[in-house]
C-alpha positions in Angstrom: -76.3 -66.5 65.3 -74.2 -67.3 68.3 -73.4 -64.7 70.8 -69.7 -64.5 70.0 -70.5 -63.9 66.4 -73.0 -61.1 67.1 -70.5 -59.5 69.5 -67.8 -59.5 66.7 -70.2 -57.9 64.2 -71.3 -55.1 66.6 -67.6 -54.3 67.4 -66.8 -54.0 63.6 -69.6 -51.5 62.9 -67.9 -48.3 64.4 -64.7 -49.1 62.6 -66.5 -49.4 59.2 -68.4 -46.2 59.8 -65.1 -44.4 60.7 -63.5 -45.6 57.5 -66.5 -44.6 55.4 -66.4 -41.1 57.0 -62.7 -40.7 56.4 -63.2 -41.8 52.7 -65.9 -39.2 52.2 -63.8 -36.4 53.8 -60.9 -37.4 51.6 -63.0 -37.2 48.4 -64.4 -33.9 49.4 -61.0 -32.4 50.1 -59.7 -33.6 46.7 -62.6 -32.0 44.9 -62.1 -28.7 46.7 -58.5 -28.7 45.7 -59.3 -29.3 42.1 -62.0 -26.6 42.0 -60.5 -23.1 41.0 -61.2 -20.4 43.5 -62.3 -16.9 42.5 -58.9 -15.4 43.5 -57.1 -17.8 41.2 -59.2 -17.1 38.1 -57.7 -15.0 35.4 -59.0 -11.5 34.5 -60.5 -12.8 31.3 -62.3 -15.6 33.1 -63.8 -13.3 35.7 -65.1 -11.0 33.0 -67.1 -13.8 31.4 -69.1 -14.1 34.6 -69.9 -10.4 34.7 -73.4 -9.5 33.4 -73.6 -7.4 30.2 -75.0 -3.9 30.6 -76.9 -2.4 27.7 -76.7 1.4 27.3 -80.0 3.0 26.7 -80.9 6.7 26.0 -83.3 7.9 28.6 -85.7 10.7 27.8 -87.8 12.6 30.1 -90.8 12.7 27.9 -92.1 11.0 24.8 -91.9 14.3 22.9 -88.1 14.5 23.5 -87.7 11.0 22.2 -89.7 11.8 19.0 -87.7 15.0 18.5 -84.5 13.0 18.9 -85.3 10.6 16.2 -87.0 13.2 14.0 -84.0 15.7 13.9 -81.2 13.1 13.7 -77.6 13.9 14.8 -77.9 17.5 13.4 -80.2 20.3 14.6 -81.6 23.2 12.6 -79.4 25.5 14.6 -76.3 23.6 13.4 -77.6 23.8 9.8 -78.2 27.6 10.0 -74.7 28.1 11.5 -73.2 26.0 8.7 -75.0 28.0 6.0 -74.1 31.4 7.5 -70.4 30.4 7.8 -70.3 29.2 4.2 -72.0 32.4 3.0 -69.5 34.5 5.0 -66.5 32.7 3.6 -67.9 33.0 0.0 -68.4 36.7 0.4 -64.8 37.1 1.8 -63.2 35.2 -1.0 -65.2 37.1 -3.7 -64.1 40.4 -2.2 -60.5 39.3 -1.9 -60.6 38.1 -5.5 -61.8 41.5 -6.7 -59.2 43.2 -4.7 -56.4 41.1 -6.1 -57.7 41.7 -9.6 -57.6 45.5 -9.1 -54.1 45.2 -7.7 -52.9 43.2 -10.7 -54.5 45.8 -13.1 -52.9 48.7 -11.3 -49.5 47.1 -11.1 -49.5 45.7 -14.7 -49.3 49.2 -16.1 -46.1 50.0 -14.1 -44.2 46.9 -15.1 -40.9 47.1 -16.9 -41.2 46.8 -20.7 -44.9 47.7 -20.8 -46.0 50.7 -22.8 -46.6 53.7 -20.5 -50.0 55.4 -20.6 -50.0 59.1 -19.8 -47.2 61.6 -19.5 -46.3 65.3 -19.3 -48.5 67.9 -21.0 -48.9 71.7 -21.0 -52.4 72.9 -22.0 -54.9 75.6 -21.1 -58.3 75.2 -19.5 -61.7 76.7 -20.2 -60.8 79.8 -18.1 -57.5 80.4 -20.0 -55.3 79.1 -17.2 -52.3 76.9 -17.9 -52.7 73.3 -16.7 -49.9 70.7 -16.6 -49.7 67.1 -15.6 -48.2 68.2 -12.2 -51.4 70.1 -11.4 -53.4 66.9 -11.5 -51.1 64.9 -9.3 -52.0 64.4 -5.7 -55.5 63.1 -6.5 -57.1 60.8 -9.0 -58.1 62.1 -12.4 -60.6 60.7 -14.9 -59.6 61.8 -18.4 -61.8 61.7 -21.5 -61.0 62.7 -25.1 -63.6 64.1 -27.4 -64.8 67.3 -29.2 -67.6 69.8 -28.7 -69.1 69.2 -32.2 -69.7 65.5 -31.6 -73.4 64.8 -32.4 -74.2 61.9 -30.1 -71.4 59.8 -28.5 -69.6 62.6 -26.6 -72.8 64.0 -25.0 -73.7 60.5 -23.9 -70.3 59.8 -22.5 -70.1 63.1 -20.7 -73.5 62.6 -19.1 -72.2 59.2 -18.0 -69.0 60.9 -16.7 -71.0 63.4 -14.7 -73.0 60.6 -13.1 -69.8 58.7 -12.3 -68.2 61.8 -10.8 -71.3 62.5 -8.6 -71.3 58.9 -7.3 -67.6 59.1 -6.4 -68.1 62.5 -4.8 -70.7 61.0 -2.4 -68.1 58.6 -1.0 -64.8 60.4 -1.6 -65.4 64.1 -2.1 -62.8 66.2 -3.7 -60.5 63.3 -4.6 -61.3 62.9 -8.3 -60.7 65.4 -11.1 -62.9 65.0 -14.2 -61.0 66.2 -17.3 -62.2 66.6 -20.8 -59.5 67.0 -23.5 -60.5 68.1 -27.0 -59.3 66.3 -30.1 -60.4 69.2 -32.2 -58.3 72.3 -31.1 -59.1 74.1 -34.3 -62.7 74.6 -33.2 -62.5 74.1 -29.5 -61.0 77.1 -27.7 -61.4 78.0 -24.0 -64.7 79.8 -24.8 -66.2 76.9 -26.6 -65.1 74.4 -24.0 -66.6 76.6 -21.2 -70.0 76.8 -22.8 -70.1 73.2 -23.8 -69.0 71.6 -20.5 -71.3 73.8 -18.5 -74.2 71.7 -19.9 -72.9 68.6 -18.2 -71.2 69.5 -14.9 -69.8 72.7 -13.3 -66.7 70.9 -12.0 -65.5 69.5 -15.4 -62.0 70.7 -16.4 -61.7 71.3 -20.2 -58.2 71.3 -21.8 -57.2 72.6 -25.2 -54.0 73.8 -27.0 -52.3 73.8 -30.3 -52.7 70.9 -32.7 -49.2 69.6 -31.9 -49.8 69.8 -28.1 -53.1 67.8 -28.4 -51.5 65.3 -30.8 -48.6 64.8 -28.3 -51.0 64.2 -25.4 -53.1 61.8 -27.4 -50.0 59.9 -28.3 -48.9 59.7 -24.6 -52.3 58.4 -23.6 -52.5 55.9 -26.5 -55.6 57.7 -27.8 -56.5 57.3 -31.5 -57.9 60.3 -33.2 -58.2 61.4 -36.8 -59.5 64.6 -38.5 -60.3 64.8 -42.2 -57.8 66.6 -44.5 -58.4 69.4 -46.9 -61.4 70.8 -44.9 -62.6 74.1 -46.2 -63.1 77.1 -43.8 -66.6 76.9 -42.1 -67.1 73.3 -43.3 -68.5 70.9 -40.7 -66.6 67.7 -40.1 -66.4 64.9 -37.5 -63.4 63.6 -35.6 -62.8 59.9 -35.1 -61.4 59.1 -31.7 -61.1 56.5 -29.0 -64.0 56.2 -26.5 -62.5 55.5 -23.1 -62.2 57.0 -19.7 -58.6 56.9 -18.4 -58.3 56.6 -14.7 -55.0 58.0 -13.5 -53.6 57.7 -9.9 -52.3 60.6 -7.7 -48.8 60.0 -9.1 -50.0 60.4 -12.7 -49.7 56.7 -13.6 -52.4 54.9 -15.5 -54.7 52.7 -13.5 -57.5 51.4 -15.6 -59.5 52.2 -18.8 -63.3 52.3 -18.4 -65.3 51.7 -21.5 -68.8 51.8 -22.7 -69.5 48.4 -21.2 -69.3 49.9 -17.7 -72.4 51.5 -16.3 -72.0 54.7 -14.2 -72.5 52.7 -11.0 -70.1 50.0 -12.0 -67.4 52.5 -13.1 -67.9 54.6 -9.9 -67.5 51.5 -7.8 -64.2 50.5 -9.6 -62.9 54.1 -9.0 -63.8 54.1 -5.3 -62.3 50.6 -4.8 -59.0 51.7 -6.4 -59.0 54.7 -4.1 -59.4 52.4 -1.1 -56.2 50.5 -2.2 -54.1 53.7 -2.4 -51.6 53.9 0.4 -50.2 57.4 -0.1 -51.6 60.8 0.7 -54.5 62.3 -1.3 -55.3 65.9 -1.9 -58.8 67.3 -2.1 -60.1 70.1 -4.3 
């Protein structure tokens, strides 16, 4: 190669290198312009680049971890609290149900159009003193109808009445008057009543009177009784009668009839519960 040609080639090299460098810089700048920067990325795009964090329960000991999986989400303390709360609610609703039932029974006897049980009377007791319905007002009274010559039922019921009275006296002393009314006034005078009732309880009140007075009181209390006709003097006989205890409130109104299906404890509880519902004043003997 001649010297002029070599000189022309050497002079062209810097210019070619300069063009190649400029071309590379242009390509790099174009690629940088096309590439999205971090500040230009959307929120959703940036989130995709964030690493996922897995939540884990950390326990101090292996025993705590085993206890966690063994007990589950509920502990024995939570179970006991649940059972106690349920039992308390059940007890409350049962008591409230009984209270509402007693209230309905007491109010049902005072409704308009219902037959009234009880009423005025004027009789004499085992001591010969006059006793009226007004004398029994101010406290509860438990009235039973029978006769002193009764062979079995009356003694059983009076024993039961004595037990009922004692149970009530333990909780509400002096608030209940136990009354025995004879259905056989021909044979049951004050003397006979006094001797007969002394065998059962010293606080029993015995009432007697004429046949018409007893019949009127039995009618007022809706008590059935029947004596045989054409009985000869001195001849023994039985009197058929109703077997109920009539609970009367301090105003002389009928509350509830207690029958032979009630034990002394059950009957005493019913009487005391009715006393608890009474809002007015109460006298004591």
